[in-house]
Steps between C-alpha positions, in 0.01 A plus 500: 500500500803255546293210405367673184854585378607132574213379297568744216869402508410127492268557206764692309764253565268219369424685195883563434562123560223402265613738224851354534378150460282586198793684334743209582245248346484681167739313271732679254352556161622380167467818279782468255411425141654154423483577116729793538718397790484123537796487745380768720158354503642154584687655790193671623312172468762319710471767761133443519554123548759574779246727667236223488748246646611729775134564588454123513803468725373767734166332520660162569699649786209681657633834379794471747811567301634791697392737225760371260246357243300831518821704435593257197155553365554884522821462310319293241245783453791738450669281252177464303461883498859529375439250228196700377713826503766328303242391230362853494849640452569251212164610351625869487812403312 
């Protein structure tokens, strides 16, 4: 029984790890209309470029950056979502 629980726990842990890696690999999207909001779209585009560069830096350092690059990418995702919300708020005015 202990071995079965250990195997189940190992499989579940592996699934969580794999899911986290897949989510971390998905770059931020560029979803602001540049015709309506050129500055917000440009800012979102620059965040996407920063995302790509941080990904390259992680790869170049064998993903060993003490979690700082991953945290920076989370903040870039948040900033991209905030820019989208700003564009939507401007659309409502």
